[in-house]
C-alpha positions as CSV (number, residue, x, y, z in Angstrom):
1,M,98.5,20.4,74.0
2,T,98.3,20.7,70.2
3,F,97.2,17.9,67.9
4,A,100.9,17.6,66.8
5,D,102.0,17.1,70.4
6,L,99.3,14.6,71.2
7,G,99.9,12.5,68.0
8,S,103.6,12.5,68.2
9,A,103.6,11.7,72.0
10,A,101.2,8.8,71.4
11,L,103.3,7.3,68.7
12,R,106.6,7.6,70.6
13,A,105.0,6.1,73.7
14,A,103.6,3.2,71.6
15,L,107.0,2.2,70.2
16,P,108.7,1.0,73.4
17,I,105.5,-0.6,74.5
18,A,105.4,-2.6,71.3
19,I,109.0,-3.7,71.7
20,W,108.2,-4.8,75.3
21,G,105.1,-6.6,74.1
22,C,107.0,-8.5,71.4
23,A,109.7,-9.6,73.9
24,A,107.0,-10.6,76.5
25,A,105.1,-12.6,73.9
26,A,108.3,-14.4,72.7
27,Y,109.2,-15.2,76.3
28,A,105.7,-16.4,77.1
29,A,105.8,-18.7,74.1
30,A,109.2,-20.1,74.9
31,K,108.6,-20.6,78.7
32,R,104.8,-21.1,78.6
33,D,104.6,-18.2,81.0
34,G,101.2,-16.8,81.8
35,R,102.4,-13.5,83.2
36,G,104.4,-12.9,80.1
37,L,101.4,-13.5,78.0
38,A,99.2,-11.2,80.1
39,S,101.9,-8.5,79.7
40,A,102.0,-9.0,75.9
41,R,98.2,-8.8,75.7
42,W,97.9,-5.6,77.6
43,S,100.8,-4.2,75.6
44,A,99.1,-5.0,72.3
45,L,95.9,-3.3,73.5
46,L,97.7,-0.2,74.8
47,V,99.6,0.1,71.5
48,F,96.4,0.0,69.6
49,V,94.8,2.7,71.8
50,L,97.9,4.9,71.4
51,I,98.0,4.6,67.6
52,G,94.3,5.1,67.5
53,L,94.8,8.3,69.5
54,A,97.4,9.4,67.0
55,V,94.9,8.8,64.1
56,A,92.3,10.8,66.0
57,A,94.9,13.6,66.5
58,M,95.6,13.7,62.7
59,E,91.9,13.8,61.8
60,G,91.5,16.6,64.3
61,A,94.4,18.5,62.7
62,L,92.9,18.0,59.2
63,I,89.4,19.1,60.2
64,T,90.6,22.2,62.0
65,H,93.2,23.0,59.3
66,D,96.2,22.9,61.6
67,F,98.8,24.0,59.1
68,S,101.5,23.9,61.7
69,I,101.7,20.2,60.8
70,L,103.6,19.7,57.5
71,Y,101.3,16.8,56.4
72,V,98.2,18.9,56.9
73,A,99.7,21.9,55.0
74,R,100.6,19.6,52.1
75,N,97.4,17.7,51.9
76,N,94.7,20.1,53.1
77,A,93.4,23.6,52.3
78,L,90.8,26.0,53.8
79,D,88.5,25.4,50.8
80,T,88.9,21.6,50.7
81,P,85.4,20.1,51.2
82,M,84.9,18.4,54.5
83,F,84.5,14.9,53.0
84,F,87.9,15.1,51.2
85,T,89.4,16.7,54.3
86,V,88.5,13.7,56.4
87,I,89.8,11.1,53.9
88,S,93.0,13.1,53.4
89,L,94.3,10.9,56.2
90,W,95.4,8.4,53.5
91,A,96.1,11.0,50.7
92,A,99.9,10.9,51.1
93,L,102.7,8.7,52.4
94,E,102.8,9.5,56.1
95,G,99.1,9.3,56.6
96,S,98.8,6.0,54.7
97,I,101.6,4.4,56.9
98,L,99.7,5.7,60.0
99,L,96.5,4.0,58.7
100,W,98.5,0.8,58.0
101,A,99.8,0.8,61.6
102,V,96.4,1.2,63.2
103,I,94.9,-1.6,61.2
104,L,97.8,-3.9,62.0
105,A,97.6,-3.0,65.7
106,G,93.9,-3.8,65.6
107,A,94.5,-7.2,64.1
108,T,97.2,-7.8,66.7
109,V,94.8,-7.1,69.5
110,Y,92.4,-9.7,68.1
111,V,95.1,-12.3,68.1
112,A,96.2,-11.2,71.6
113,W,92.8,-11.7,73.2
114,R,91.3,-14.4,71.0
115,G,94.0,-16.3,69.2
116,T,96.0,-16.9,72.4
117,R,93.0,-18.5,74.0
118,E,92.2,-20.9,71.2
119,L,95.7,-22.0,70.5
120,P,97.8,-20.7,73.4
121,R,101.4,-21.4,72.4
122,L,100.9,-21.0,68.6
123,G,98.8,-17.8,69.1
124,T,101.4,-16.4,71.5
125,T,104.2,-17.0,69.1
126,A,102.1,-15.4,66.3
127,L,101.5,-12.4,68.7
128,A,105.2,-11.9,69.0
129,V,105.6,-11.8,65.2
130,L,102.7,-9.3,64.9
131,L,104.1,-7.1,67.6
132,G,107.4,-7.2,65.8
133,M,105.7,-5.9,62.6
134,V,103.9,-3.2,64.6
135,T,107.3,-2.2,66.0
136,F,108.6,-1.7,62.5
137,F,105.8,0.5,61.4
138,L,105.9,2.5,64.6
139,F,109.6,3.0,63.9
140,L,108.7,4.4,60.4
141,V,106.2,6.9,61.8
142,T,108.5,8.1,64.6
143,T,111.5,8.8,62.3
144,P,111.8,11.6,59.7
145,A,111.2,9.0,56.9
146,A,107.4,8.9,57.6
147,D,106.7,11.1,60.6
148,P,103.1,12.4,60.1
149,F,103.5,15.1,62.8
150,V,106.5,17.1,61.6
151,R,106.0,20.8,62.6
152,I,106.5,23.8,60.4
153,E,105.8,27.5,60.6
154,P,102.1,27.5,59.6
155,P,101.4,29.1,56.1
156,P,98.1,31.0,55.6
157,D,96.7,28.2,53.6
158,G,97.6,24.6,52.6
159,N,98.2,23.1,49.2
160,G,95.1,20.8,49.3
161,P,95.0,17.1,48.4
162,N,96.3,15.8,45.1
163,P,93.7,16.8,42.5
164,L,93.1,13.2,41.5
165,L,92.3,12.3,45.1
166,Q,89.6,15.0,45.6
167,N,87.8,14.4,42.3
168,H,85.6,11.4,43.2
169,P,84.1,10.0,46.4
170,L,85.5,6.5,45.6
171,M,88.7,7.7,47.3
172,A,86.9,7.1,50.6
173,L,86.6,3.4,49.6
174,H,89.4,2.3,47.4
175,P,92.6,2.9,49.6
176,P,91.1,1.6,52.9
177,L,90.0,-1.6,51.2
178,L,93.4,-2.2,49.8
179,Y,95.1,-1.4,53.2
180,L,92.7,-3.8,55.0
181,G,93.4,-6.5,52.4
182,Y,97.2,-6.0,52.7
183,V,97.4,-5.7,56.4
184,L,95.0,-8.5,57.5
185,F,97.1,-11.0,55.6
186,S,99.7,-10.4,58.3
187,V,97.7,-12.7,60.6
188,P,98.0,-15.9,58.4
189,F,101.6,-15.0,57.8
190,A,102.3,-14.6,61.5
191,Y,100.7,-17.9,62.3
192,A,102.6,-19.7,59.5
193,I,105.9,-18.3,60.9
194,A,104.8,-19.3,64.4
195,S,104.1,-22.8,63.2
196,L,107.6,-23.0,61.6
197,V,109.3,-21.6,64.7
198,L,107.6,-24.2,66.9
199,G,108.2,-27.0,64.4
200,E,104.6,-27.9,64.1
201,G,103.9,-30.0,61.0
202,G,100.1,-30.0,61.3
203,D,97.5,-27.6,60.0
204,R,96.4,-25.9,63.2
205,W,97.7,-22.6,62.0
206,L,95.8,-23.0,58.8
207,V,92.5,-23.6,60.5
208,A,93.1,-20.7,62.9
209,T,93.6,-18.2,60.1
210,R,91.3,-19.5,57.4
211,R,88.7,-16.8,58.0
212,F,91.4,-14.0,58.1
213,A,92.9,-15.2,54.8
214,L,89.5,-15.2,53.2
215,V,88.4,-11.8,54.5
216,S,91.7,-10.2,53.5
217,W,91.5,-11.8,50.1
218,A,88.0,-10.5,49.6
219,L,88.8,-7.0,50.8
220,L,91.8,-6.8,48.5
221,G,89.8,-8.0,45.6
222,V,86.9,-5.6,46.1
223,G,89.5,-2.9,46.6
224,I,91.1,-3.7,43.3
225,V,87.6,-3.5,41.6
226,A,86.9,-0.2,43.4
227,G,90.3,1.1,42.1
228,S,89.3,0.1,38.6
229,W,86.0,2.0,39.0
230,W,87.9,5.0,40.3
231,S,90.2,4.9,37.4
232,Y,87.3,4.7,35.0
233,A,85.3,7.5,36.6
234,V,88.1,9.9,37.4
235,L,91.0,9.7,34.9
236,G,88.9,10.3,31.8
237,W,90.4,7.8,29.4
238,G,87.4,5.4,29.2
239,G,89.3,2.4,30.6
240,Y,89.6,0.7,33.9
241,W,92.8,-1.3,33.9
242,A,96.1,-0.3,32.3
243,W,98.6,-2.7,33.8
244,D,100.1,0.2,35.7
245,P,102.9,-0.8,38.0
246,V,100.9,0.1,41.1
247,E,97.9,-1.8,39.8
248,N,100.2,-4.8,39.3
249,A,101.5,-4.4,42.8
250,A,97.9,-4.9,44.1
251,I,97.0,-7.8,41.8
252,M,100.0,-9.9,42.5
253,P,99.3,-10.7,46.2
254,W,95.7,-11.2,45.3
255,L,96.6,-13.9,42.7
256,V,98.9,-15.8,45.1
257,A,96.3,-15.5,47.9
258,T,93.7,-17.0,45.5
259,A,96.0,-19.9,44.9
260,Y,96.4,-20.4,48.6
261,L,92.6,-20.4,49.3
262,H,92.3,-23.2,46.8
263,S,95.3,-25.3,47.8
264,V,94.4,-25.0,51.5
265,M,91.4,-27.2,50.8
266,V,93.7,-29.9,49.6
267,E,95.7,-29.8,52.8
268,E,92.5,-30.0,54.9
269,K,91.0,-32.9,52.9
270,R,94.1,-34.9,51.9
271,R,96.9,-33.6,54.2
272,L,98.9,-32.6,51.1
273,L,100.7,-29.5,49.9
274,R,101.9,-28.4,53.4
275,T,105.1,-26.9,52.2
276,W,103.4,-25.3,49.2
277,N,100.7,-23.7,51.4
278,L,103.3,-22.2,53.7
279,S,105.2,-20.9,50.6
280,L,102.1,-19.3,49.3
281,V,101.4,-17.5,52.6
282,I,104.9,-16.2,52.7
283,A,104.8,-15.1,49.1
284,T,101.5,-13.3,49.5
285,F,102.7,-11.3,52.5
286,A,106.1,-10.6,50.9
287,L,104.3,-9.3,47.8
288,T,102.1,-7.0,49.9
289,I,105.4,-5.4,51.3
290,L,106.9,-5.3,47.8
291,G,103.8,-3.5,46.6
292,T,104.1,-1.1,49.5
293,F,107.7,-0.4,48.5
294,L,106.8,0.2,44.9
295,T,104.0,2.5,45.8
296,R,105.8,4.5,48.4
297,S,109.4,4.6,47.3
298,G,109.0,6.7,44.2
299,V,110.8,4.1,42.0
300,V,107.8,3.9,39.6
301,N,105.9,6.6,37.8
302,S,102.2,6.3,38.3
303,V,99.1,8.4,39.1
304,H,98.6,6.0,42.0
305,A,102.1,6.2,43.4
306,F,103.6,8.5,46.0
307,T,106.6,10.7,45.4
308,Q,110.2,10.0,46.2
309,S,110.8,9.3,49.9
310,A,113.4,8.1,52.3
311,I,111.1,5.3,53.3
312,G,112.0,3.3,50.3
313,P,115.2,1.8,51.6
314,L,113.6,0.9,54.9
315,L,110.7,-0.9,53.2
316,L,113.1,-2.7,50.9
317,G,115.2,-3.8,53.8
318,Y,112.0,-5.0,55.6
319,F,111.0,-6.9,52.4
320,V,114.4,-8.6,52.2
321,A,114.4,-9.5,55.9
322,I,111.0,-11.1,55.6
323,V,112.0,-13.2,52.5
324,V,115.3,-14.3,54.0
325,L,114.0,-15.2,57.5
326,S,110.8,-16.9,56.2
327,V,112.5,-18.9,53.5
328,G,115.2,-19.9,56.0
329,L,112.6,-21.1,58.5
330,L,110.8,-23.0,55.8
331,L,113.9,-24.8,54.6
332,W,114.9,-25.6,58.2
333,R,111.5,-27.2,59.0
334,M,110.9,-28.8,55.6
335,P,111.7,-32.4,56.8
336,R,108.8,-32.1,59.2
337,L,106.4,-30.9,56.5
338,A,106.3,-34.1,54.4
339,D,102.9,-34.9,52.9
340,S,101.0,-38.0,54.1
341,G,100.4,-39.3,50.6
342,G,100.4,-38.5,46.9
343,L,98.0,-36.7,44.6
344,G,95.1,-38.5,43.1
345,A,94.5,-39.1,39.4
346,P,94.9,-36.2,37.0
347,L,91.1,-35.9,36.9
348,S,90.7,-35.4,40.6
349,R,89.8,-32.3,42.6
350,E,93.2,-32.1,44.2
351,A,95.0,-32.4,40.9
352,V,92.9,-29.6,39.3
353,F,93.6,-27.4,42.4
354,L,97.3,-28.0,41.9
355,F,97.0,-27.1,38.2
356,Q,95.2,-23.9,39.2
357,N,97.9,-23.1,41.6
358,V,100.6,-23.4,39.0
359,I,98.7,-21.1,36.7
360,F,98.1,-18.5,39.4
361,V,101.8,-18.5,40.3
362,T,102.8,-18.3,36.7
363,A,100.5,-15.3,36.2
364,T,102.0,-13.7,39.2
365,L,105.6,-14.2,38.1
366,T,104.8,-12.8,34.6
367,V,103.3,-9.7,36.1
368,L,106.2,-9.4,38.5
369,L,108.6,-9.7,35.5
370,G,106.8,-7.1,33.5
371,T,106.7,-4.7,36.5
372,L,110.3,-5.1,37.7
373,Y,112.2,-5.6,34.5
374,P,112.2,-1.9,33.5
375,L,113.4,-0.9,37.0
376,I,116.2,-3.5,36.9
377,A,117.2,-2.5,33.4
378,E,117.4,1.1,34.3
379,A,119.4,0.4,37.5
380,L,121.9,-1.7,35.6
381,S,122.3,0.1,32.3
382,G,120.5,3.4,32.7
383,A,118.2,2.5,29.8
384,Q,114.6,3.6,30.4
385,L,112.4,0.8,29.1
386,S,108.6,0.4,29.2
387,I,106.6,-2.8,29.1
388,G,103.1,-1.9,28.2
389,R,99.7,-3.4,27.9
390,P,100.4,-5.7,24.8
391,Y,102.9,-7.8,26.8
392,F,100.5,-8.2,29.7
393,D,97.5,-8.9,27.5
394,R,99.4,-11.5,25.4
395,V,100.5,-13.4,28.5
396,E,97.8,-12.9,31.1
397,V,94.6,-13.4,29.0
398,P,95.4,-17.0,28.0
399,L,96.2,-17.8,31.6
400,A,93.0,-16.2,32.8
401,L,91.0,-18.3,30.3
402,A,92.7,-21.4,31.5
403,L,91.8,-20.5,35.1
404,L,88.2,-19.9,34.1
405,F,88.2,-23.4,32.5
406,L,89.6,-25.1,35.6
407,M,87.2,-23.1,37.8
408,G,84.4,-25.0,36.1
409,I,86.1,-28.4,36.3
410,G,87.4,-28.4,39.9
411,P,84.1,-28.4,41.9
412,Q,82.6,-31.1,39.7
413,L,85.4,-33.7,40.4
414,P,85.5,-35.9,43.5
415,W,88.6,-36.2,45.6
416,H,91.1,-39.0,44.5
417,G,89.6,-39.4,41.0
418,A,86.5,-39.7,38.8
419,S,85.1,-42.5,36.7
420,R,83.9,-42.0,33.1
421,A,80.3,-42.2,34.3
422,T,80.9,-39.5,36.8
423,L,82.4,-37.3,34.2
424,E,79.5,-37.8,31.8
425,R,77.0,-37.1,34.6
426,Q,78.8,-34.0,35.8
427,F,79.8,-32.3,32.6
428,T,77.0,-33.0,30.1
429,A,74.9,-29.9,31.0
430,P,77.9,-27.5,31.4
431,V,79.3,-28.5,28.0
432,V,75.9,-27.8,26.4
433,A,75.9,-24.5,28.2
434,A,79.3,-23.7,26.9
435,A,78.2,-24.3,23.3
436,C,75.2,-22.0,23.9
437,G,77.5,-19.3,25.4
438,A,79.7,-19.4,22.3
439,V,76.6,-19.1,20.0
440,V,75.3,-16.1,22.1
441,A,78.7,-14.4,21.7
442,V,78.6,-14.8,17.9
443,V,75.0,-13.6,17.7
444,L,76.0,-10.5,19.7
445,G,78.7,-9.7,17.2
446,M,81.8,-10.6,19.3
447,G,84.3,-10.7,16.6
448,S,87.3,-11.8,18.7
449,A,87.9,-15.5,19.2
450,L,89.0,-14.8,22.7
451,A,85.7,-13.1,23.5
452,V,83.7,-16.0,22.1
453,L,85.9,-18.4,24.2
454,T,85.3,-16.2,27.2
455,Y,81.5,-16.4,26.8
456,A,81.7,-20.2,26.3
457,L,83.8,-20.7,29.5
458,A,81.7,-18.3,31.5
459,A,78.5,-20.3,30.5
460,F,80.4,-23.5,31.4
461,V,81.3,-22.2,34.9
462,A,77.8,-20.7,35.5
463,A,76.2,-24.0,34.6
464,T,78.5,-25.9,37.0
465,V,77.5,-23.5,39.8
466,A,73.8,-23.8,39.0
467,Q,74.1,-27.6,39.0
468,E,75.8,-27.6,42.4
469,F,73.1,-25.3,43.9
470,A,70.3,-27.4,42.3
471,R,71.9,-30.6,43.7
472,G,72.2,-29.2,47.2
473,V,68.6,-27.9,47.2
474,R,67.3,-31.2,46.0
475,A,69.2,-33.0,48.8
476,R,67.9,-30.8,51.5
477,R,64.3,-31.1,50.2
478,A,64.5,-34.9,50.1
479,L,66.1,-35.1,53.6
480,H,64.2,-32.3,55.4
481,G,61.1,-31.7,53.3
482,E,61.9,-28.0,53.0
483,G,60.6,-25.8,50.2
484,A,63.1,-24.6,47.6
485,P,63.6,-21.0,49.1
486,L,64.1,-22.4,52.6
487,A,66.4,-25.1,51.4
488,L,68.5,-22.6,49.6
489,A,68.7,-20.3,52.6
490,N,69.7,-23.2,54.9
491,L,72.2,-24.4,52.3
492,L,73.9,-21.0,52.5
493,R,73.6,-20.9,56.2
494,R,74.9,-24.3,57.0
495,N,77.4,-24.8,54.2
496,G,78.4,-21.2,53.6
497,R,82.0,-21.9,52.9
498,R,81.2,-24.2,50.0
499,Y,78.3,-22.3,48.5
500,G,79.8,-18.9,49.2
501,G,82.7,-20.0,47.1
502,Y,80.3,-20.9,44.3
503,I,78.9,-17.3,44.5
504,V,82.4,-16.0,44.3
505,H,82.8,-18.1,41.1
506,L,79.7,-16.5,39.7
507,G,81.1,-13.0,40.5
508,I,84.3,-13.9,38.6
509,V,82.1,-15.1,35.6
510,V,80.3,-11.7,35.6
511,V,83.6,-9.9,35.7
512,A,85.0,-12.0,32.8
513,V,82.0,-11.4,30.6
514,A,82.1,-7.7,31.4
515,V,85.8,-7.4,30.6
516,A,85.5,-9.4,27.3
517,T,82.4,-7.4,26.1
518,S,83.7,-4.0,27.1
519,Q,87.1,-4.6,25.6
520,G,85.8,-6.0,22.3
521,G,82.7,-4.0,21.8
522,T,83.6,-0.4,22.6
523,I,82.7,2.2,20.0
524,E,84.7,5.5,20.1
525,V,83.9,8.7,18.1
526,E,85.5,12.1,18.4
527,K,84.2,15.3,16.8
528,T,84.4,19.1,17.2
529,L,81.0,20.7,17.8
530,A,79.6,24.2,18.1
531,P,76.9,24.9,20.8
532,G,73.5,24.4,19.3
533,S,74.6,22.9,16.0
534,G,76.0,19.7,14.8
535,V,75.5,16.1,16.0
536,L,78.0,13.5,17.0
537,R,76.7,9.9,16.3
538,A,78.1,7.0,18.2
539,G,76.7,3.5,18.5
540,G,73.1,4.5,17.8
541,Y,73.2,7.6,20.0
542,D,73.1,11.3,19.0
543,V,75.2,13.7,21.1
544,Q,74.6,17.4,20.9
545,L,76.6,20.2,22.5
546,L,74.3,22.7,24.3
547,A,76.9,25.0,25.7
548,I,80.4,25.5,26.9
549,R,80.6,27.4,30.1
550,P,83.0,28.3,32.9
551,A,82.1,27.4,36.5
552,S,83.7,28.0,39.8
553,E,83.6,26.0,43.1
554,P,85.3,26.8,46.4
555,Q,88.3,24.6,45.8
556,R,88.5,24.5,42.0
557,D,87.5,26.1,38.6
558,L,85.9,24.2,35.8
559,V,85.1,24.4,32.1
560,V,81.9,22.4,31.5
561,A,80.4,21.0,28.3
562,D,76.7,20.6,28.6
563,L,75.6,17.7,26.4
564,V,72.3,16.0,25.6
565,V,72.4,12.4,24.5
566,S,69.4,10.8,22.8
567,G,68.7,7.5,21.1
568,D,67.7,3.9,22.0
569,R,64.8,5.2,24.1
570,T,67.3,7.3,26.1
571,E,67.7,11.0,26.8
572,A,70.3,12.0,29.2
573,R,72.2,15.2,30.0
574,L,75.9,14.9,30.7
575,S,78.5,17.4,31.7
576,P,82.1,16.4,31.0
577,A,84.5,19.0,32.3
578,L,88.1,20.1,32.6
579,V,88.9,20.9,36.2
580,F,91.6,23.3,37.4
581,Y,92.9,23.0,40.9
582,P,95.1,25.7,42.4
583,N,98.0,23.3,43.1
584,A,97.8,21.4,39.7
585,T,100.0,22.3,36.7
586,Q,97.4,21.1,34.2
587,A,93.7,20.5,34.0
588,I,92.1,17.3,35.3
589,G,89.6,15.6,33.0
590,S,86.2,14.8,34.6
591,P,84.1,12.6,32.3
592,G,80.4,12.7,32.0
593,I,78.9,9.1,32.3
594,T,75.5,7.6,32.1
595,A,75.5,4.0,33.2
596,R,72.9,1.6,32.0
597,P,72.6,-2.2,32.3
598,H,73.6,-2.9,28.7
599,D,76.1,-0.1,28.1
600,D,77.7,3.1,29.4
601,I,77.8,6.4,27.4
602,Y,81.1,7.9,28.4
603,T,81.8,11.5,27.3
604,I,85.1,13.4,27.5
605,L,85.8,17.1,26.9
606,V,89.0,16.9,24.9
607,A,89.6,20.6,24.0
608,Y,87.6,23.9,23.8
609,D,87.8,27.5,22.5
610,S,89.2,29.2,25.6
611,R,88.5,32.7,24.2
612,S,84.9,32.7,23.1
613,Y,83.7,29.2,24.0
614,A,82.6,28.8,20.3
615,W,83.5,25.2,20.0
616,A,84.5,22.1,21.8
617,T,86.0,18.7,20.8
618,I,84.0,15.9,22.4
619,R,85.0,12.3,22.5
620,V,82.2,9.7,23.1
621,L,82.7,6.1,24.0
622,V,79.8,3.6,24.1
623,I,81.1,0.8,26.3
624,P,78.9,-2.3,26.6
625,L,78.3,-4.2,29.9
626,V,81.1,-2.3,31.7
627,S,78.9,-1.6,34.7
628,W,78.7,-5.4,35.3
629,L,82.4,-5.3,36.2
630,W,81.6,-3.4,39.4
631,I,78.5,-5.6,40.0
632,G,80.7,-8.7,39.6
633,G,83.1,-7.3,42.2
634,L,80.1,-6.9,44.6
635,I,79.0,-10.5,43.9
636,V,82.6,-11.7,44.7
637,G,82.5,-9.7,48.0
638,L,79.0,-11.1,48.9
639,G,80.2,-14.7,48.3
640,A,83.3,-14.1,50.4
641,V,81.1,-12.8,53.3
642,I,78.9,-15.9,53.1
643,A,81.9,-18.1,53.0
644,A,83.5,-16.3,56.0
645,L,80.5,-16.4,58.3
646,P,80.7,-18.9,61.1
647,Q,78.5,-21.9,60.6
648,P,75.8,-22.6,63.2
649,S,76.3,-25.4,65.7
650,R,75.0,-28.5,64.1
651,R,74.3,-30.5,67.2
652,A,71.0,-28.9,67.8
653,A,69.7,-29.8,64.4
654,A,71.4,-33.1,64.2
655,A,69.7,-36.4,63.8
656,P,69.7,-38.8,66.8
657,A,72.9,-40.4,65.5
658,S,74.7,-37.2,66.2
659,R,74.7,-38.0,69.9
660,T,77.8,-40.1,69.2
661,G,79.6,-36.8,68.7
662,V,80.1,-37.2,65.0
663,P,79.3,-34.0,63.1
664,V,76.3,-34.2,60.8
665,E,76.3,-32.3,57.5
666,G,73.7,-29.6,57.1
């Protein structure tokens, strides 16, 4: 049996089993039938195994260069390095849908065997929803629209992956993180739909899916940062975010999910915003499908997007069905979702969270408008319009600064409201820190008022986080007599959700400062140099061209500029290049970068003498603090991991009063 036969048979066997499992789970939820639930569980597990077998078959075909499979012939070649051969699984549309399906099937198995035990009827209904989703994606990969195992007469060699997808190892990280972030949010959505179907007005679904929502949000966020890093390191333009339609498709569900993670705390503490939280979950999941449609339908032009495909109408229909059915259920059940009270004073934690939510949703809608308006205009009038970076910067930057401000205020306010004395006690130190941050920005030469304001707000938020950690450590030391390091460790271990969230805030602060500094302080110089003579000076650095030389690797040819960079106690050798792949119509730029804590030296080979290699045009950018953008993303991921970890049982460490059964705070 060939890899094509094995993979195709596995997917076609999985489809009817998924349909059966969906029906069995629905029957089990409606009739409270244990045999139906058992059938659904085993169906979910078998579907996951079969899709996993198909993934393994595709990897086997890629590794062995089985060009009788169209996907392999289009996205692999005999001289493709093994690393890029393996990750070619998600290099094109059919493989990416297959990866999506196996992740979704894995999440479905978790719900089948864990969720249905903790909340049997709710989990079983959610299982039916998830198996319905799996059925749709199995339908995609078993029809010509996205079948990864289409057979052809094998050519002697394949085309190889898209040149941009085999030019940097970050391609092993960026797409899987995005897919995990997209797909895992299916679980909160499935539970929310199950809650509406069953008419439950409580928050059991919310508690059951809190960790899934946090993990998917974190994976999507880190995936976005990894994508920015990939864009910076591969595309050779010196930037990391261009408000590209596919970038926008990723940021929109992340923004709405961020709003949800904040407003969910209001529902847990005050039993408010129930309808709002359900709406946010529905919107987040719907935006993941909309992003998938934009990326895989060919309706947008982007280096990140796939080509025109028949899958577009199917994904659009799926998106419309999700929106119509979800909103219909929400409207039907709305009378049961009434809040148990009203919001507190304007200066209360719940009010600030609501303000944050409004800004997050506004930011999402403005990105959605800027992304879809050109497509709608072209569809209606045939006019090709472009909404570029100026629109997005003008709208999104003020909203981001407002969110940064509220990020510092929210954690310092109590629920219900705050007195004047509380406000003075909580905000004196952060306000002083904000003033110091503004002074630092001015001293560093930040000429933009927005950059100065960013520094001030970043210092404000950092001070509030430091204040919260200091208060928590002091409380533990007073109560338990612990040393500061032990108190901090126990604080994170026993209150990880709260203090992990504060670490996330610190990561956002680092990202904000890195963006403001790199955007406002970049120095760019371009000059034509001859090997061994002439110097390009940029930001205190001298750049000399040592040589222009051709080079050849198994899968590509290069023209390399050997540079030496000196200055500021630095001497580095960089080799920006133009890369020529057999299946590419033009050269791919490969920048030479040296990354340091306070700045990056980013070099680009713009042009060269193709006859005698007598000259080359070199562009040099000195970009301050840009490496801290990736560090900030890692800090956000670390904070999310801490927040998602299960807290230890508190009964063992509780005081004698805990014998009454009342939980004791760690």
